[in-house]
Backbone bond lengths (Angstrom), bond angles and torsions (degrees), N, CA, C in turn:
res aa  C-N    CA-C-N  psi(-1)  N-CA   C-N-CA  omega(-1)  CA-C   N-CA-C  phi
1 X - - - 1.468 - - 1.532 110.70 -
2 X 1.328 116.06 -41.14 1.464 120.31 -178.89 1.526 110.64 -64.66
3 X 1.332 116.65 -44.17 1.464 120.35 -179.38 1.533 111.03 -63.95
4 X 1.327 115.99 -42.38 1.471 120.01 179.46 1.522 110.69 -63.97
5 X 1.327 116.63 -41.67 1.471 120.77 -179.59 1.524 111.38 -61.28
6 X 1.325 116.31 -48.37 1.464 119.97 -179.33 1.518 111.16 -65.48
7 X 1.335 116.46 -39.90 1.470 120.45 -177.82 1.520 111.97 -64.08
8 X 1.327 117.17 -47.11 1.467 118.26 -176.83 1.520 111.04 -73.11
9 X 1.349 117.81 -31.61 1.469 118.40 176.92 1.525 110.52 -64.28
10 X 1.322 116.92 -45.81 1.475 120.19 178.37 1.522 110.63 -62.57
11 X 1.338 116.22 -38.73 1.462 119.90 179.62 1.531 110.95 -64.04
12 X 1.336 117.15 -49.03 1.464 120.47 -179.30 1.524 111.05 -64.11
13 X 1.323 116.96 -40.53 1.456 120.42 -178.18 1.531 110.80 -63.65
14 X 1.328 116.98 -44.85 1.470 120.40 178.92 1.522 111.53 -67.56
15 X 1.326 116.64 -42.14 1.471 120.08 -177.47 1.517 111.48 -65.81
16 X 1.331 116.78 -42.68 1.465 120.13 -179.01 1.522 110.78 -65.67
17 X 1.330 117.23 -36.91 1.464 119.67 176.25 1.524 111.29 -65.31
18 X 1.334 117.33 -38.96 1.466 120.81 178.01 1.520 111.71 -67.27
19 X 1.323 116.34 -30.25 1.469 120.22 -178.88 1.524 111.79 -77.42
20 X 1.333 117.43 -6.15 1.474 122.69 174.75 1.524 111.80 55.95
21 X 1.329 115.99 54.33 1.458 120.17 176.12 1.521 109.57 -78.51
22 X 1.332 117.02 -179.84 1.460 121.87 -176.38 1.528 110.82 -62.71
23 X 1.333 118.57 150.80 1.469 121.18 -179.28 1.525 112.08 -58.78
24 X 1.334 115.90 153.44 1.460 121.54 -177.97 1.529 109.96 -72.35
25 X 1.330 116.49 133.70 1.456 122.31 174.55 1.534 107.96 -81.46
26 X 1.318 117.35 117.08 1.463 121.74 -175.46 1.524 112.66 -65.51
27 X 1.322 118.01 -16.32 1.461 120.29 179.38 1.514 112.50 -77.52
28 X 1.324 117.66 -15.86 1.455 121.16 -178.63 1.527 110.76 -76.76
29 X 1.321 115.13 143.88 1.456 120.56 179.91 1.524 111.78 -79.23
30 X 1.337 116.92 -27.38 1.465 121.98 -177.79 1.515 110.11 -126.21
31 X 1.314 116.93 143.51 1.459 121.00 172.81 1.519 109.22 -79.01
32 X 1.335 115.99 168.22 1.470 120.18 178.12 1.524 110.93 -60.80
33 X 1.336 116.68 -39.87 1.474 120.56 179.88 1.521 111.01 -63.79
34 X 1.320 118.11 -37.46 1.460 120.95 179.19 1.526 111.16 -68.43
35 X 1.321 117.02 -40.62 1.468 120.43 179.07 1.524 110.55 -62.67
36 X 1.327 117.26 -46.03 1.467 120.65 -179.32 1.528 110.13 -66.98
37 X 1.330 117.97 -37.72 1.464 121.12 177.66 1.521 110.94 -60.76
38 X 1.326 116.86 -44.14 1.465 120.98 178.52 1.524 110.25 -61.01
39 X 1.336 117.26 -43.69 1.462 121.12 -178.08 1.528 111.25 -64.46
40 X 1.330 117.14 -41.07 1.471 120.48 179.99 1.528 110.87 -69.71
41 X 1.329 117.07 -40.08 1.465 120.52 177.30 1.522 111.51 -63.04
42 X 1.322 116.42 -37.78 1.465 119.48 178.19 1.524 110.83 -63.29
43 X 1.335 117.29 -35.12 1.461 120.80 178.58 1.521 111.67 -71.20
44 X 1.319 117.65 -34.81 1.468 121.29 -176.07 1.523 113.04 -83.05
45 X 1.322 118.02 -43.24 1.461 120.64 -170.27 1.527 114.72 -111.91
46 X 1.353 117.83 -18.92 1.463 119.28 -171.95 1.528 112.60 -124.18
47 X 1.338 117.51 21.89 1.471 122.36 177.06 1.532 112.16 53.29
48 X 1.303 115.77 38.67 1.460 121.04 176.85 1.519 114.89 83.17
49 X 1.325 118.25 3.07 1.463 121.53 -179.58 1.532 108.55 -82.11
50 X 1.320 116.29 99.55 1.464 120.89 -175.82 1.522 112.44 -72.08
51 X 1.323 117.39 -28.32 1.470 120.25 178.44 1.533 110.35 -65.09
52 X 1.332 116.60 -38.73 1.468 120.12 178.20 1.525 110.83 -67.29
53 X 1.341 116.41 -39.05 1.466 120.16 177.29 1.522 110.63 -64.56
54 X 1.316 117.29 -38.85 1.473 120.53 178.03 1.527 110.97 -62.92
55 X 1.320 116.07 -43.49 1.471 119.34 179.94 1.524 111.04 -64.69
56 X 1.332 116.93 -38.16 1.462 120.35 179.76 1.531 110.97 -64.13
57 X 1.324 116.96 -47.83 1.468 119.99 -177.70 1.524 111.62 -70.37
58 X 1.310 116.99 -31.06 1.468 119.77 177.16 1.531 110.31 -68.10
59 X 1.349 116.72 -38.14 1.457 120.74 -177.32 1.534 112.39 -77.40
60 X 1.338 117.40 -35.41 1.460 120.18 -172.36 1.532 114.04 -101.84
61 X 1.335 117.65 -23.02 1.466 119.69 -175.74 1.522 112.86 -124.34
62 X 1.308 117.13 0.27 1.458 120.37 174.72 1.517 114.50 72.43
63 X 1.344 118.15 22.23 1.464 120.15 176.00 1.528 109.57 -64.38
64 X 1.323 116.04 138.59 1.464 121.04 174.58 1.524 107.95 -90.63
65 X 1.321 116.05 106.32 1.462 120.76 -171.16 1.523 112.34 -89.68
66 X 1.318 116.73 137.36 1.464 119.61 170.22 1.527 109.31 -76.40
67 X 1.321 117.55 175.60 1.460 119.09 177.09 1.534 109.66 -71.48
68 X 1.314 116.42 169.52 1.455 122.00 -172.13 1.525 112.53 -59.98
69 X 1.326 117.48 -45.44 1.470 120.33 -177.42 1.526 111.20 -67.12
70 X 1.331 116.40 -38.09 1.467 120.26 178.87 1.528 110.36 -65.46
71 X 1.338 116.10 -41.43 1.462 119.37 178.48 1.526 110.85 -62.95
72 X 1.321 117.45 -42.69 1.466 120.51 179.25 1.529 111.66 -61.92
73 X 1.326 116.49 -40.18 1.465 119.70 178.06 1.522 110.48 -63.87
74 X 1.340 116.34 -44.23 1.466 119.48 178.40 1.529 111.38 -59.79
75 X 1.334 115.83 -43.21 1.459 120.43 -178.05 1.528 110.96 -64.27
76 X 1.314 117.07 -43.08 1.469 120.33 179.64 1.529 111.20 -68.68
77 X 1.318 117.60 -31.07 1.461 120.01 175.87 1.521 111.95 -66.30
78 X 1.328 116.27 -23.49 1.461 121.20 -178.44 1.526 112.74 -94.33
79 X 1.318 118.21 11.84 1.466 121.04 -177.25 1.526 111.88 -57.27
80 X 1.326 117.37 -46.98 1.470 120.38 179.75 1.527 111.35 -63.96
81 X 1.333 116.67 -38.81 1.463 120.32 178.60 1.530 110.68 -65.07
82 X 1.333 117.28 -41.66 1.461 120.82 179.12 1.529 110.34 -65.00
83 X 1.348 116.57 -38.83 1.465 119.86 176.47 1.530 110.55 -63.62
84 X 1.337 116.90 -38.52 1.475 120.18 177.13 1.532 111.34 -65.22
85 X 1.335 116.14 -36.49 1.467 119.96 176.97 1.524 110.23 -61.66
86 X 1.344 116.51 -44.52 1.470 119.27 177.38 1.519 111.07 -62.29
87 X 1.329 116.90 -39.97 1.462 120.62 179.11 1.532 110.60 -62.00
88 X 1.313 116.77 -43.11 1.468 120.60 178.80 1.524 111.43 -65.58
89 X 1.317 116.78 -39.79 1.461 120.10 176.86 1.532 110.89 -63.24
90 X 1.337 115.82 -40.21 1.458 119.30 177.94 1.517 112.01 -61.21
91 X 1.330 116.76 -42.37 1.468 120.36 178.24 1.525 111.48 -62.34
92 X 1.333 115.38 -40.94 1.465 119.30 -178.65 1.520 111.15 -62.16
93 X 1.329 116.41 -48.26 1.458 119.53 -173.86 1.530 112.98 -79.54
94 X 1.328 116.90 -16.13 1.466 118.31 169.78 1.523 110.27 -67.67
95 X 1.332 115.81 -41.30 1.468 119.62 179.56 1.522 111.89 -71.24
96 X 1.331 116.73 -28.77 1.461 119.76 -179.65 1.520 113.10 -83.41
97 X 1.324 117.31 -12.93 1.462 121.06 -178.21 1.536 109.33 -83.15
98 X 1.318 116.41 86.24 1.469 121.28 -174.46 1.525 112.21 -71.33
99 X 1.330 118.21 -19.26 1.469 120.46 -179.30 1.524 112.27 -75.05
100 X 1.351 117.64 -18.89 1.472 123.20 -178.44 1.524 112.13 57.39
101 X 1.336 116.84 29.44 1.467 122.11 177.42 1.520 108.91 -112.11
102 X 1.323 115.86 133.35 1.458 121.87 -179.09 1.524 108.88 -134.83
103 X 1.329 115.76 157.50 1.453 121.09 -178.55 1.515 108.79 -131.57
104 X 1.337 116.41 140.57 1.456 121.67 178.19 1.522 109.63 -121.26
105 X 1.302 116.15 139.22 1.461 121.90 177.14 1.521 107.58 -164.70
106 X 1.331 116.67 -179.09 1.459 120.53 -179.42 1.518 109.90 -140.50
107 X 1.335 115.24 157.53 1.462 120.17 173.49 1.528 108.62 -141.79
108 X 1.341 117.01 149.26 1.472 120.20 -177.19 1.519 112.25 -84.66
109 X 1.317 115.75 151.71 1.462 122.57 172.97 1.528 107.42 -126.24
110 X 1.326 117.77 90.83 1.474 119.70 179.19 1.523 110.47 -68.13
111 X 1.314 115.91 144.74 1.470 119.26 178.10 1.522 111.97 -104.05
112 X 1.342 116.54 -13.90 1.459 119.75 177.52 1.528 108.48 -164.31
113 X 1.305 116.25 168.65 1.462 121.19 174.15 1.530 109.29 -70.18
114 X 1.345 115.40 153.08 1.467 119.28 -177.33 1.522 112.78 -59.98
115 X 1.332 116.60 -31.96 1.459 119.49 -177.71 1.538 111.55 -70.64
116 X 1.346 116.89 -16.07 1.466 120.75 -177.43 1.524 112.72 -106.30
117 X 1.317 117.55 14.44 1.467 121.12 -176.86 1.532 111.78 -58.83
118 X 1.306 117.20 -43.11 1.463 120.59 -176.39 1.530 112.05 -64.95
119 X 1.326 117.18 -24.15 1.463 120.42 -178.32 1.526 112.66 -94.72
120 X 1.318 116.97 -2.06 1.459 120.08 -177.95 1.527 110.65 -69.77
121 X 1.313 116.02 130.46 1.467 121.77 177.81 1.522 112.14 -107.72
122 X 1.330 116.16 -14.34 1.459 119.44 -177.29 1.521 111.22 -71.61
123 X 1.334 116.96 -49.22 1.462 122.75 178.53 1.520 108.66 -132.69
124 X 1.317 116.06 137.43 1.459 120.07 179.91 1.525 109.68 -137.36
125 X 1.324 115.95 134.74 1.457 120.32 178.56 1.520 111.16 139.78
126 X 1.328 115.73 151.66 1.464 120.63 -179.18 1.524 112.15 -68.31
127 X 1.340 117.12 -20.73 1.464 119.25 -178.57 1.530 112.31 -68.01
128 X 1.341 116.78 -12.17 1.467 119.48 179.01 1.531 112.80 -93.21
129 X 1.331 116.75 -0.47 1.460 121.22 174.14 1.525 108.02 -81.94
130 X 1.315 117.53 109.30 1.462 121.73 -177.77 1.512 112.20 -119.53
131 X 1.323 115.19 172.13 1.461 121.93 179.03 1.513 109.06 -127.59
132 X 1.320 115.36 126.77 1.464 122.11 177.96 1.521 108.15 -93.57
133 X 1.344 115.99 103.72 1.465 120.25 -173.48 1.524 112.13 -66.52
134 X 1.332 117.83 -35.79 1.463 119.96 -176.68 1.527 112.05 -67.33
135 X 1.342 117.21 -34.45 1.463 120.91 178.56 1.523 112.58 -100.81
136 X 1.351 115.07 -4.60 1.466 120.98 179.47 1.533 111.05 53.93
137 X 1.339 114.93 52.55 1.454 120.13 178.82 1.521 110.08 -147.20
138 X 1.323 115.66 153.36 1.452 121.66 177.73 1.533 109.90 -87.58
139 X 1.321 115.09 152.63 1.458 120.43 178.08 1.520 109.12 -143.64
140 X 1.315 116.01 164.98 1.458 122.05 178.52 1.520 107.85 -123.84
141 X 1.331 115.73 112.86 1.461 119.32 -178.07 1.513 111.61 163.77
142 X 1.315 116.24 -141.19 1.461 121.64 -176.15 1.531 109.73 -122.68
143 X 1.333 114.47 166.75 1.456 122.16 175.04 1.519 109.05 -116.33
144 X 1.317 115.88 140.71 1.458 121.55 174.58 1.524 107.79 -108.39
145 X 1.331 116.24 113.12 1.463 122.52 178.61 1.522 107.02 -97.93
146 X 1.327 116.17 121.84 1.458 119.52 -169.01 1.520 112.26 -132.98
147 X 1.345 114.77 141.95 1.464 122.11 171.59 1.522 106.97 -109.34
148 X 1.336 116.21 128.02 1.457 121.17 179.01 1.518 109.50 -121.27
149 X 1.315 115.82 159.10 1.463 121.30 177.01 1.527 109.60 -79.15
150 X 1.323 116.43 179.92 1.463 120.60 -175.94 1.526 113.17 -65.52
151 X 1.347 117.72 -20.84 1.464 119.95 177.60 1.524 112.11 -98.04
152 X 1.347 117.21 8.59 1.458 121.37 176.15 1.510 115.56 89.84
153 X 1.330 118.77 10.01 1.465 121.53 179.35 1.527 110.69 -81.23
154 X 1.336 118.88 123.64 1.467 120.53 178.55 1.534 111.87 -60.57
155 X 1.333 115.02 133.14 1.469 121.98 -178.74 1.525 111.21 -112.93
156 X 1.320 116.53 -46.10 1.461 122.58 178.74 1.523 108.21 -141.41
157 X 1.339 116.44 151.77 1.464 118.51 173.13 1.518 110.01 -154.95
158 X 1.323 114.08 158.42 1.463 122.29 -179.12 1.521 107.75 -139.92
159 X 1.328 116.75 135.07 1.463 121.75 177.86 1.516 108.84 -105.87
160 X 1.331 116.48 127.11 1.461 122.14 -179.24 1.523 109.26 -130.13
161 X 1.335 118.15 164.13 1.470 119.29 169.92 1.530 111.05 -57.56
162 X 1.325 116.52 153.32 1.452 120.98 -173.02 1.508 115.31 -61.47
163 X 1.333 117.90 -22.82 1.463 120.89 -176.32 1.526 112.39 -80.22
164 X 1.319 118.77 -16.27 1.462 122.19 -175.30 1.525 110.18 -67.80
165 X 1.331 116.09 129.17 1.463 121.48 -179.64 1.523 110.21 -72.52
166 X 1.326 115.59 151.34 1.470 120.61 -178.90 1.521 112.02 -58.95
167 X 1.322 116.66 -37.63 1.462 121.01 -178.86 1.523 111.11 -65.03
168 X 1.329 116.13 -41.16 1.466 120.99 178.21 1.529 110.32 -65.47
169 X 1.328 116.47 -39.42 1.466 120.21 179.42 1.526 111.36 -65.13
170 X 1.332 116.82 -38.21 1.459 119.85 178.24 1.526 111.12 -61.64
171 X 1.337 116.36 -38.49 1.459 119.88 178.60 1.525 111.55 -67.73
172 X 1.338 116.41 -27.99 1.466 120.10 -179.80 1.521 112.71 -84.00
173 X 1.327 117.14 -18.20 1.467 120.24 -177.25 1.527 110.96 -77.54
174 X 1.319 115.11 144.43 1.464 120.40 173.25 1.526 107.42 -88.25
175 X 1.334 116.07 85.01 1.465 121.08 -175.69 1.527 108.51 -73.33
176 X 1.324 114.62 101.16 1.463 121.25 -176.92 1.523 108.90 -112.10
177 X 1.325 116.11 82.05 1.456 122.05 -179.13 1.525 109.79 -114.03
178 X 1.323 117.57 155.70 1.473 119.74 178.40 1.529 111.35 -60.69
179 X 1.327 117.84 153.28 1.470 120.89 177.59 1.533 111.39 -58.78
180 X 1.332 114.78 150.76 1.475 122.39 -179.68 1.520 112.53 64.37
181 X 1.330 116.24 31.65 1.468 120.29 177.21 1.522 109.85 -92.40
182 X 1.322 116.21 147.90 1.464 123.03 174.59 1.515 108.55 -101.57
183 X 1.332 116.63 129.17 1.462 122.07 -179.88 1.532 108.25 -116.52
184 X 1.336 116.36 111.63 1.456 121.70 -177.74 1.524 109.99 -96.58
185 X 1.332 115.91 146.15 1.452 121.51 178.17 1.501 111.15 -160.37
186 X 1.321 117.03 170.24 1.461 120.12 178.10 1.522 110.27 -81.73
187 X 1.330 115.99 -174.71 1.468 120.31 -173.56 1.524 112.96 -68.38
188 X 1.342 118.13 -13.22 1.467 120.44 177.66 1.521 112.00 -65.60
189 X 1.322 117.45 -18.42 1.467 121.17 -176.93 1.532 112.25 -98.69
190 X 1.325 117.12 14.78 1.459 120.09 176.75 1.523 110.03 -71.19
191 X 1.297 116.36 112.77 1.460 121.90 179.87 1.523 107.09 -158.84
192 X 1.328 116.33 109.92 1.455 120.33 -174.08 1.528 111.64 -64.97
193 X 1.339 116.87 -40.36 1.467 119.64 179.66 1.529 111.13 -64.43
194 X 1.321 116.20 -43.29 1.454 119.84 178.53 1.525 110.63 -65.42
195 X 1.323 115.90 -38.27 1.469 120.24 178.92 1.524 111.04 -62.44
196 X 1.332 116.56 -41.96 1.466 120.44 179.73 1.529 110.95 -68.95
197 X 1.323 116.47 -38.16 1.467 118.98 179.21 1.517 110.93 -65.54
198 X 1.331 117.25 -44.23 1.458 120.30 177.83 1.528 111.30 -64.01
199 X 1.339 116.09 -36.68 1.467 119.61 178.33 1.517 111.24 -62.83
200 X 1.343 116.29 -34.36 1.466 119.45 177.37 1.533 111.52 -66.95
201 X 1.356 116.71 -21.72 1.463 121.59 177.21 1.529 111.78 -93.97
202 X 1.334 116.01 3.49 1.464 120.12 179.84 1.514 114.26 83.84
203 X 1.346 117.31 18.99 1.462 122.31 -179.44 1.524 108.29 -115.00
204 X 1.311 117.31 127.07 1.460 121.26 -175.08 1.526 109.52 -102.89
205 X 1.340 115.66 107.97 1.464 121.48 179.68 1.530 109.08 -79.57
206 X 1.326 116.40 119.92 1.463 122.15 -178.96 1.522 108.75 -119.70
207 X 1.341 115.03 82.24 1.465 120.92 -178.28 1.522 110.17 -90.43
208 X 1.322 115.77 150.27 1.457 120.46 174.21 1.523 109.33 -66.78
209 X 1.312 116.89 153.92 1.462 121.48 -179.24 1.518 110.65 -108.68
210 X 1.327 115.36 153.20 1.460 120.95 178.94 1.525 110.20 -83.56
211 X 1.319 115.41 159.39 1.461 120.65 -175.34 1.522 112.84 -69.69
212 X 1.345 117.48 -25.67 1.462 120.06 -175.94 1.528 113.67 -90.82
213 X 1.326 118.03 7.70 1.456 121.12 179.14 1.523 110.78 -83.40
214 X 1.338 115.30 145.72 1.456 119.75 177.84 1.525 110.63 -72.52
215 X 1.338 116.00 -40.26 1.463 120.70 178.54 1.528 108.01 -104.49
216 X 1.321 115.45 111.81 1.452 120.72 -176.18 1.527 110.74 -120.78
217 X 1.333 114.59 161.57 1.460 119.47 174.61 1.530 110.43 -67.30
218 X 1.303 115.82 155.67 1.459 119.86 173.41 1.537 108.95 -73.15
219 X 1.320 116.53 165.14 1.459 119.50 -177.43 1.531 111.46 -64.14
220 X 1.313 117.67 -31.40 1.461 119.96 178.97 1.523 110.86 -72.47
221 X 1.343 117.09 -33.21 1.467 120.67 176.41 1.527 110.84 -68.74
222 X 1.329 116.37 -38.96 1.463 119.84 177.84 1.529 110.74 -67.34
223 X 1.322 116.50 -38.96 1.465 120.47 178.72 1.530 110.70 -64.78
224 X 1.326 116.40 -41.24 1.459 121.06 177.68 1.524 110.88 -63.36
225 X 1.335 115.96 -40.34 1.457 120.96 179.87 1.530 111.07 -63.35
226 X 1.326 116.95 -44.79 1.462 120.65 179.39 1.525 111.09 -64.92
227 X 1.314 116.70 -36.22 1.467 120.93 179.93 1.523 110.85 -61.59
228 X 1.321 117.96 -45.92 1.460 120.95 -177.90 1.523 111.75 -75.76
229 X 1.342 116.74 -35.59 1.463 118.68 -177.84 1.525 112.37 -66.74
230 X 1.319 116.59 -21.18 1.464 119.53 177.18 1.525 110.58 -63.12
231 X 1.332 117.69 -29.18 1.472 121.41 -179.25 1.533 110.98 -65.78
232 X 1.329 115.93 -44.06 1.459 118.68 -177.74 1.526 110.55 -70.96
233 X 1.320 117.65 -32.57 1.460 120.14 176.58 1.524 110.87 -65.22
234 X 1.321 117.16 -38.17 1.466 120.41 176.86 1.524 111.11 -65.63
235 X 1.333 116.54 -38.63 1.470 120.17 177.66 1.516 111.08 -63.66
236 X 1.334 116.97 -43.48 1.467 120.51 177.85 1.533 110.61 -61.75
237 X 1.323 116.22 -38.54 1.464 119.73 178.53 1.529 110.66 -64.45
238 X 1.336 117.08 -38.80 1.465 120.99 178.18 1.528 111.37 -64.03
239 X 1.335 116.52 -37.98 1.468 120.42 -179.31 1.522 110.97 -72.05
240 X 1.338 116.82 -52.62 1.465 120.25 -174.82 1.528 112.28 -69.18
241 X 1.349 117.45 -22.49 1.469 119.43 177.54 1.522 111.65 -64.40
242 X 1.332 117.45 -24.02 1.463 122.00 -179.83 1.529 112.28 -91.96
243 X 1.336 117.26 -5.13 1.457 119.75 178.88 1.527 110.47 -69.88
244 X 1.326 117.69 141.27 1.472 119.49 168.38 1.530 109.64 -74.95
245 X 1.299 117.03 178.23 1.471 119.56 178.15 1.527 110.64 -59.55
246 X 1.304 116.37 -33.09 1.467 121.85 178.10 1.522 107.95 -145.10
247 X 1.340 116.73 124.27 1.466 120.58 177.78 1.524 108.55 -70.94
248 X 1.317 115.58 118.24 1.460 119.55 -177.91 1.524 109.59 -79.80
249 X 1.323 115.72 117.83 1.465 122.10 176.84 1.520 108.22 -152.36
250 X 1.307 115.82 140.97 1.463 121.45 -179.57 1.522 110.86 -94.30
251 X 1.326 116.82 -32.87 1.461 121.89 -179.35 1.525 109.72 -123.97
252 X 1.331 115.37 163.17 1.460 119.73 177.39 1.521 110.82 -65.34
253 X 1.344 117.17 -33.37 1.467 120.41 177.16 1.528 110.57 -63.93
254 X 1.328 116.15 -38.96 1.459 119.50 177.58 1.517 112.16 -65.75
255 X 1.335 117.24 -36.57 1.466 121.35 177.03 1.521 110.52 -63.93
256 X 1.324 116.89 -45.61 1.471 120.48 179.44 1.532 110.95 -63.61
257 X 1.332 117.04 -38.04 1.459 120.63 179.19 1.528 110.64 -63.99
258 X 1.318 117.14 -41.76 1.469 120.00 -179.77 1.525 110.89 -67.15
259 X 1.325 117.75 -38.40 1.465 120.22 176.29 1.521 109.88 -62.25
260 X 1.329 116.74 -43.42 1.465 121.01 178.24 1.528 111.09 -60.13
261 X 1.322 117.70 -40.63 1.463 121.06 179.81 1.528 111.53 -66.13
262 X 1.328 116.84 -37.04 1.467 119.87 177.07 1.529 110.52 -65.24
263 X 1.327 116.80 -38.70 1.467 120.43 -179.98 1.533 110.09 -66.38
264 X 1.338 117.48 -45.45 1.463 120.92 178.18 1.521 110.44 -62.61
265 X 1.327 116.57 -38.42 1.464 120.56 178.66 1.522 111.42 -58.87
266 X 1.331 116.90 -43.17 1.471 120.39 -179.59 1.526 110.64 -66.99
267 X 1.334 117.20 -39.20 1.474 120.17 177.86 1.520 110.59 -58.60
268 X 1.334 115.49 -49.78 1.471 119.69 -177.30 1.528 111.31 -70.47
269 X 1.319 117.28 -32.43 1.455 120.29 179.21 1.521 111.43 -65.37
270 X 1.329 117.11 -31.54 1.458 121.23 178.68 1.538 112.11 -75.72
271 X 1.330 116.00 -19.77 1.466 119.19 -174.54 1.526 113.00 -103.31
272 X 1.330 117.92 -27.70 1.476 119.93 -176.06 1.532 109.76 -108.98
């Protein structure tokens, strides 16, 4: 834990300085790098409990902590900066992915039990009623559509209401992959128009085929697809294993920020 804490703090501090953000306000108790480090540590070790992460760093590293509300305001003010950090990480690992193989899939993030949908104040609307095909169950919340590299490192992701189909989400994503890249996915991503459009950008969509189709993949193509898709399933397992029983968020922006922090946590956990 100590090695990971020091490593990610040094990484964030150096990266933020290279990104040439606004000068540090000397009146603040924590730098931007310290705030982001606390948020990422809370996702990795404290199931998203930022107050516990603050107490840990105050006790072991001598951080001077602001009160809880002040820390939350600082963290939300850094949302754009944290998104830029993820963007920079995505660029780095795209260049390091020499295999040029990527995988796309989605996983649900329920915000409450189905019996409590009517009382939910965080998200409201029928568009958040989704279906988890792998578990064959309905959920109420959002979907995270993610592209990962061949070693399971998240590269791009999009959060949509739970009802949005994977194929529709793929069309909404800005798929920015290197030329001659292979993009693997399950049969939900079968779309000839989308496949042709991606091919025009130099990206080869290799989706699994359904059993009732006249034109199907060969058995070796299906085997290759299953081999790569296992990587993204492992990444999803790494992310959801750190989720608490219920992600605490007061606003939808706060929910998206916490999801982003979990994704960054998994990226750094794979590298450090």
